[in-house]
ROKOLPA-431933 format. One line per 8 residues: number of its first residue (from 1); their letters; for each residue x, y, z of C-alpha. Coordinates in pm, 1 decimal. Example, Ala and Ser with C-alpha at 12.3 -4.5 7.8 and 13.67 -1.06 7.14 Angstrom:
1) AS) 1230.0:-450.0:780.0  1367.0:-106.0:714.0 $
//
This chain:
1) XXXXXXXX) -776.5:-4906.6:5751.0  -1030.1:-4646.9:5650.2  -1266.2:-4726.4:5361.2  -1283.7:-4385.1:5193.8  -1551.3:-4461.7:4932.5  -1767.2:-4722.6:5104.3  -1707.2:-5002.8:4854.5  -1354.7:-5099.7:4959.6 $
9) XXXXXXXX) -1211.3:-4941.3:4645.3  -990.9:-4686.2:4820.9  -841.7:-4781.3:5156.2  -621.5:-4555.9:5368.9  -394.8:-4655.8:5655.5  -236.5:-4358.6:5831.0  136.2:-4408.2:5888.7  197.0:-4060.9:6035.6 $
17) XXXXXXXX) -69.5:-3814.5:6148.8  -82.9:-3471.6:5989.9  -213.4:-3144.2:6127.9  -498.7:-2912.6:6039.5  -766.9:-2940.6:5775.2  -777.1:-3146.9:5458.0  -723.6:-2965.0:5129.2  -1050.9:-2844.2:4975.2 $
25) XXXXXXXX) -1140.2:-2918.7:4613.0  -944.1:-2688.1:4383.8  -636.8:-2685.8:4610.2  -292.9:-2728.4:4459.0  -138.6:-3013.2:4657.0  226.9:-3113.2:4685.0  297.5:-3479.9:4758.9  581.0:-3726.8:4768.3 $
33) XXXXXXXX) 477.4:-4078.3:4674.0  584.2:-4426.0:4581.6  360.3:-4660.0:4381.8  370.5:-5039.9:4392.6  170.3:-5323.8:4242.8  -30.9:-5484.3:4524.4  11.5:-5837.5:4391.7  393.3:-5837.9:4364.4 $
41) XXXXXXXX) 508.5:-5531.6:4558.6  700.1:-5422.8:4247.8  761.6:-5048.0:4248.3  652.1:-4871.0:3928.9  695.9:-4502.7:4020.4  846.6:-4279.6:4289.5  869.2:-3902.3:4322.6  1135.2:-3956.2:4589.1 $
49) XXXXXXXX) 1359.2:-4133.2:4335.0  1329.8:-3824.9:4115.0  1402.8:-3600.1:4413.0  1109.2:-3378.1:4322.9  763.2:-3372.3:4482.1  457.2:-3401.7:4257.3  199.8:-3120.2:4236.5  -157.0:-3137.5:4110.8 $
57) XXXXXXXX) -490.0:-2964.1:4162.2  -762.0:-3159.7:4343.6  -1077.5:-3201.0:4137.7  -926.4:-3144.9:3792.2  -914.2:-3515.7:3705.6  -539.9:-3515.2:3630.7  -473.0:-3807.5:3866.1  -643.1:-4140.7:3929.3 $
65) XXXXXXXX) -971.9:-4136.6:4119.6  -819.3:-4306.1:4421.4  -576.4:-4017.6:4461.4  -851.5:-3755.8:4430.0  -1035.0:-3921.9:4719.1  -736.6:-4014.7:4936.7  -527.0:-3698.1:4909.7  -843.0:-3493.9:4963.6 $
73) XXXXXXXX) -887.7:-3681.1:5293.5  -533.4:-3619.8:5422.1  -399.2:-3345.8:5648.7  -80.1:-3149.7:5587.1  219.3:-3356.3:5697.4  22.8:-3683.2:5692.0  180.9:-3992.8:5544.8  -48.1:-4280.5:5451.4 $
81) XXXXXXXX) -61.7:-4608.8:5267.6  -335.0:-4588.3:5003.2  -470.9:-4902.2:4833.8  -661.5:-4835.6:4510.0  -865.0:-5107.4:4339.0  -858.1:-5105.1:3956.1  -1176.1:-4897.4:3917.4  -1007.7:-4617.3:4119.0 $
89) XXXXXXXX) -672.0:-4664.0:3942.7  -607.1:-4755.5:3576.8  -893.9:-4999.4:3525.3  -913.2:-5280.8:3274.7  -648.6:-5130.9:3043.9  -373.4:-5056.7:3293.9  -64.7:-4880.9:3158.1  144.0:-5155.6:2998.6 $
97) XXXXXXXX) 418.9:-5245.5:3056.8  435.1:-5070.1:3396.8  85.3:-5141.8:3526.0  -98.7:-5454.0:3409.3  -474.5:-5460.5:3339.1  -702.6:-5479.0:3645.6  -416.3:-5400.1:3884.8  -470.1:-5301.8:4246.3 $
105) XXXXXXXX) -211.5:-5040.9:4341.7  -59.9:-4942.9:4675.5  82.1:-4594.8:4724.6  288.8:-4449.6:5005.2  174.0:-4084.7:4994.0  292.5:-3789.5:5201.5  96.5:-3464.2:5179.3  378.1:-3211.5:5208.3 $
113) XXXXXXXX) 169.9:-2898.3:5158.4  -132.9:-2752.1:4985.3  -253.1:-2414.1:4871.1  -628.2:-2363.8:4891.8  -798.0:-2195.8:4595.6  -816.7:-1816.8:4622.7  -1195.0:-1818.9:4668.7  -1172.8:-2063.7:4958.0 $
121) XXXXXXXX) -1237.9:-1868.6:5274.1  -1341.1:-2143.4:5510.0  -1694.9:-2010.4:5548.5  -2007.9:-2029.1:5338.9  -2095.7:-1670.6:5429.5  -1800.6:-1534.2:5231.6  -1932.1:-1699.7:4914.7  -2212.2:-1492.2:4760.3 $
129) XXXXXXXX) -2185.2:-1225.5:5026.8  -2514.8:-1070.2:4909.8  -2717.3:-1380.5:4996.3  -2903.3:-1352.2:5329.7  -2767.1:-1590.7:5595.1  -2943.4:-1521.7:5925.3  -3311.4:-1608.0:5987.2  -3397.9:-1236.7:6019.8 $
137) XXXXXXXX) -3217.5:-1155.0:5691.7  -3390.6:-1443.0:5513.6  -3734.4:-1334.2:5641.7  -3668.8:-971.8:5541.3  -3556.2:-1078.8:5191.5  -3867.7:-1297.4:5157.7  -4102.1:-1018.7:5269.0  -3934.1:-775.8:5027.8 $
145) XXXXXXXX) -4028.2:-1008.3:4740.5  -4396.3:-1035.6:4839.7  -4643.4:-822.8:4641.3  -4746.9:-503.7:4817.0  -5077.1:-539.2:5004.8  -5374.4:-362.8:4840.6  -5433.7:-5.3:4957.7  -5686.8:21.8:5240.4 $
153) XX) -6010.5:214.4:5163.6  -6126.8:452.5:5430.6 $
//
């Protein structure tokens, strides 16, 4: 299992490898999932039962923190078991009666597809195209900002 946050709060076990890159922040992701209570294994939600995948945008805070981290670390086509401790799920309050307070949750998540945000180009250079990127460009931009040297007297 991979510890995605370093404190054991979000664990991922890959069930089926995906391909390509992970979705960047701001991507609209499409997933199928099933959620269970870790303590009893009782299922509380399933997009597969509804026959409709779930879509959300990474980084908008519309899903639990564990999902933001885990889905953002998946590749297209990947299926994984994600364990979310309460602080990365529904916390001390839970969502009664479905999810009790302080519940650890286990999700079977499949990243079906994602659409990267329009501004995502895959390179830093495409962002702020006017900003110098090469050492020569940076030096030239720096020198252009220096005050002009005083005129030489003959």
